[in-house]
C-alpha positions in Angstrom: -11.5 20.9 33.4 -10.5 17.6 34.0 -12.9 16.4 31.1 -11.1 18.7 28.7 -7.5 17.7 30.1 -8.7 13.7 29.1 -9.6 15.0 25.9 -6.7 16.5 25.2 -4.4 13.7 26.1 -6.1 11.3 24.0 -6.4 13.8 21.4 -2.5 13.4 21.7 -2.5 9.8 21.5 -4.7 9.3 18.3 -2.2 12.0 16.7 0.9 10.0 17.8 -0.5 7.1 16.2 -1.6 8.2 13.3 1.6 10.1 12.9 3.0 6.7 13.0 1.0 4.8 10.7 1.4 7.7 8.4 5.2 6.6 8.4 4.5 3.3 7.8 2.4 4.0 5.1 5.0 6.1 3.3 7.3 3.6 4.0 5.4 1.5 2.3 4.6 2.8 -0.5 8.2 3.8 -1.1 9.1 -0.2 -1.0 6.6 -1.6 -3.4 7.3 1.3 -5.9 10.9 2.3 -5.6 12.8 -1.1 -3.8 10.7 -3.6 -5.0 9.5 -3.9 -8.5 7.0 -6.4 -8.5 3.9 -4.5 -8.4 5.4 -2.5 -11.4 6.3 -6.0 -13.3 3.1 -7.2 -12.6 1.6 -4.5 -14.6 3.4 -5.0 -17.4 2.7 -8.5 -17.7 -1.1 -8.1 -17.3 -2.0 -4.3 -18.3 -4.6 -4.3 -21.3 -7.9 -2.5 -21.8 -9.5 -3.8 -19.2 -7.5 -4.4 -16.3 -4.7 -1.7 -14.7 -2.1 -2.3 -11.9 -4.7 -0.8 -9.3 -2.1 -1.6 -6.8 0.6 0.4 -8.0 -1.1 2.9 -8.0 -2.7 2.8 -4.1 1.1 2.3 -2.8 1.9 6.0 -4.5 -1.4 6.8 -2.8 0.2 5.9 0.2 3.1 7.9 0.1 1.3 10.5 -0.7 -1.0 10.2 2.3 1.9 9.4 5.0 3.5 12.3 3.6 0.8 15.0 4.8 0.4 13.0 7.8 3.3 14.3 10.1 2.3 18.2 9.1 -1.4 17.5 10.0 -0.8 15.6 13.3 1.7 18.4 14.3 -1.1 21.6 13.0 -3.9 19.4 14.6 -2.5 19.2 18.2 -1.9 22.6 18.0 -4.9 23.6 16.7 -6.6 21.6 19.4 -4.7 22.6 21.9 -4.5 26.4 21.5 -8.6 25.9 20.6 -8.0 27.9 17.5 -11.2 27.5 15.6 -9.7 28.7 12.7 -7.6 25.7 11.9 -10.2 23.0 13.3 -12.3 23.0 10.3 -10.1 23.3 7.8 -7.9 20.3 9.3 -11.1 18.5 10.1 -12.2 18.6 5.9 -8.7 17.3 5.5 -8.8 14.2 7.8 -12.6 13.4 5.9 -10.5 13.5 2.7 -7.8 11.1 4.1 -10.2 8.8 5.4 -12.4 8.0 2.9 -9.1 8.0 0.7 -7.9 5.5 3.5 -11.3 4.1 2.6 -11.7 3.8 -1.2 -7.5 2.0 -1.1 -8.9 -0.5 1.2 -11.7 -1.5 -0.8 -9.9 -1.4 -4.2 -7.0 -3.5 -3.1 -10.2 -6.0 -1.4 -11.7 -6.1 -4.8 -8.5 -6.9 -7.0 -8.1 -9.6 -4.2 -10.9 -11.4 -4.6 -12.0 -10.7 -8.8 -8.7 -9.7 -10.6 -6.3 -12.1 -8.7 -8.2 -15.6 -9.7 -7.9 -14.3 -13.4 -4.1 -13.5 -12.7 -3.0 -16.8 -14.2 -5.1 -16.1 -17.9 -4.4 -12.4 -18.2 -0.5 -13.7 -17.5 -0.7 -16.6 -20.1 -2.6 -14.4 -22.3 0.1 -11.6 -22.7 2.8 -14.8 -23.4 0.2 -16.5 -26.1 -0.4 -13.1 -28.1 2.2 -11.0 -27.5 5.6 -12.9 -28.0 7.3 -15.9 -30.1 10.0 -18.0 -29.2 12.7 -17.3 -31.8 13.8 -20.8 -33.0 15.7 -19.9 -35.8 19.2 -19.6 -34.2 20.3 -21.1 -30.9 20.0 -18.0 -28.5 16.3 -18.9 -28.2 15.9 -15.5 -27.1 12.2 -14.0 -26.7 11.1 -11.5 -29.3 8.4 -9.2 -29.6 5.8 -10.8 -32.1 4.3 -8.7 -34.6 1.7 -7.7 -32.8 3.3 -4.9 -30.9 1.1 -4.1 -28.5 2.7 -4.8 -25.5 5.7 -2.6 -25.0 9.3 -4.1 -24.8 9.2 -3.8 -20.9 6.6 -6.6 -20.7 9.3 -9.5 -21.9 11.8 -7.5 -19.3 9.0 -7.9 -16.5 9.0 -11.6 -17.3 12.9 -11.6 -17.8 12.9 -9.8 -13.5 10.4 -12.9 -12.5 11.7 -15.9 -13.7 15.2 -14.6 -12.5 14.3 -13.6 -9.3 11.8 -16.4 -8.4 13.7 -19.1 -10.4 10.7 -20.2 -12.6 9.6 -20.4 -15.8 6.9 -19.5 -17.5 3.9 -18.9 -15.6 2.7 -22.3 -14.9 6.0 -24.1 -15.9 8.4 -23.7 -19.0 5.8 -26.0 -21.1 4.1 -22.6 -21.8 7.2 -21.3 -24.2 7.5 -24.8 -25.5 4.0 -24.7 -26.7 4.4 -21.4 -28.2 7.5 -23.2 -31.2 6.6 -24.5 -34.4 9.1 -26.6 -34.6 10.1 -29.2 -31.9 13.3 -27.8 -31.3 13.3 -26.6 -27.3 13.4 -22.7 -27.1 13.6 -21.0 -23.6 14.7 -17.6 -22.3 18.0 -17.2 -20.9 15.7 -16.5 -17.6 15.0 -19.8 -17.1 18.3 -20.8 -16.8 19.4 -21.8 -12.9 21.4 -19.5 -10.9 24.7 -21.6 -10.6 28.4 -20.4 -9.7 28.9 -21.3 -13.4 30.0 -17.9 -15.1 26.5 -16.3 -17.3 26.0 -18.9 -20.2 25.5 -17.1 -24.1 22.2 -18.8 -24.5 19.8 -21.1 -23.0 20.6 -24.0 -25.4 23.6 -24.4 -23.5 22.4 -24.2 -20.1 19.5 -27.1 -21.6 22.9 -29.1 -22.9 24.7 -29.6 -19.6 24.0 -32.5 -18.6 21.6 -33.8 -21.0 18.5 -34.0 -18.9 17.4 -30.4 -18.6 18.9 -30.0 -15.2 19.9 -26.3 -15.7 16.7 -25.3 -16.5 14.1 -24.2 -13.8 10.9 -26.3 -13.8 8.6 -24.6 -11.9 6.6 -21.9 -12.9 6.4 -18.1 -12.0 2.3 -17.9 -11.0 2.8 -19.6 -7.3 5.5 -17.1 -6.5 3.6 -14.2 -7.3 0.1 -15.3 -6.4 2.3 -15.7 -2.8 3.4 -11.8 -2.7 0.5 -10.6 -4.2 -1.7 -12.2 -1.1 0.9 -10.3 1.4 0.9 -7.1 -0.5 -2.5 -6.7 -0.5 -3.9 -7.5 2.8 -0.7 -5.9 4.2 -2.2 -2.2 2.5 -6.0 -3.3 3.3 -4.6 -3.7 7.0 -3.2 -0.4 7.1 -5.7 1.7 5.1 -8.3 0.3 7.8 -6.0 1.2 10.8 -5.3 4.7 9.5 -9.3 5.4 8.3 -10.4 4.3 12.1 -7.6 6.8 13.4 -8.7 9.5 11.5 -12.2 8.7 12.4 -11.5 9.3 16.1 -9.5 12.3 15.6 -12.6 13.8 14.0 -14.7 13.3 16.0 -12.7 14.6 19.0 -11.9 17.8 17.0 -15.5 18.1 16.0 -16.2 18.0 19.9 -13.3 20.4 20.8 -14.9 22.8 18.0 -18.1 22.7 19.8 -16.6 23.4 23.2 -14.9 26.5 21.7 -18.1 27.5 20.1 -19.7 27.7 23.5 -17.6 29.3 26.0 -17.8 28.1 29.6 -16.8 30.0 32.9 -15.7 28.8 36.1 -16.6 30.8 39.1 -15.0 30.0 42.3 -17.1 30.4 45.6 -15.4 30.4 48.6 -18.0 29.1 51.5 -16.8 30.8 54.9 -19.1 29.1 56.9 -16.8 26.5 58.5 -14.8 27.1 61.6 -12.0 30.0 61.4 -9.7 27.7 63.3 -9.8 24.9 60.6 -8.3 26.9 58.6 -10.1 25.2 55.5 -11.6 26.3 52.6 -13.8 24.5 50.2 -13.9 25.2 46.4 -17.0 24.9 44.5 -16.6 24.5 41.3 -20.0 25.3 39.0 -19.7 25.3 35.3 -22.0 28.6 34.1 -23.1 29.7 30.6 -23.1 33.4 30.0 -26.0 34.7 27.9 -26.7 38.2 26.5 -29.4 39.8 28.0 
């Protein structure tokens, strides 16, 4: 009986941790897909026939995994404590699926970090060079879609999003835009202008001409900031997914042991030893585990 109680206690602790990790997974997924738009914006800049935003899909999966963790935890504890064999098997199967999904998410994130991230700069530059031109015919100097309109307009907004958020210009530097212009005129998007207390400028030429030396333009590229946030995001995803997978593996082992105990019922028989002196008024109870077999 003591071993069974210890197993149930350990199982409660494991499922409590699974529930906490599930909440964290759900919150991280919501943060990466709804609150912080870096993953979505990066997808618009790098999505090609060969590459896609796998991290965005992992964040969506995190929301799903986190959402089912709490009800799954409650059902698992209920089935283990009440020894409901009919619930234990389906719950183990669901846990195995969640375990495999967490392992798959961590593997994809790991491969993304070591295969795609090193090529990220070239993918972003390819998008900039092949799908944009700087409209230098007027003073607005706005980015416009090229005649090759295979890239959606959202890519322009994505690049502006990064440049405004991180106060940067271009991928490596502002020279990425200047190399696109067919004229010696300086042409940059408005999102390259530095944020000041002055009201929003009508065009980038105005922010360039404020001091005459380009102090109104962000000089640094966006890649270093994007790489930094990607590194944090990827290793956060890998860490949470692996911890969740480990806890789910332990829960599966404990539930399988509980199922085996229920499959082989054991009875405890108490033997009273009456050989002691009556005056001691003591009684010794011997507990033996006896397996009952049908004759």
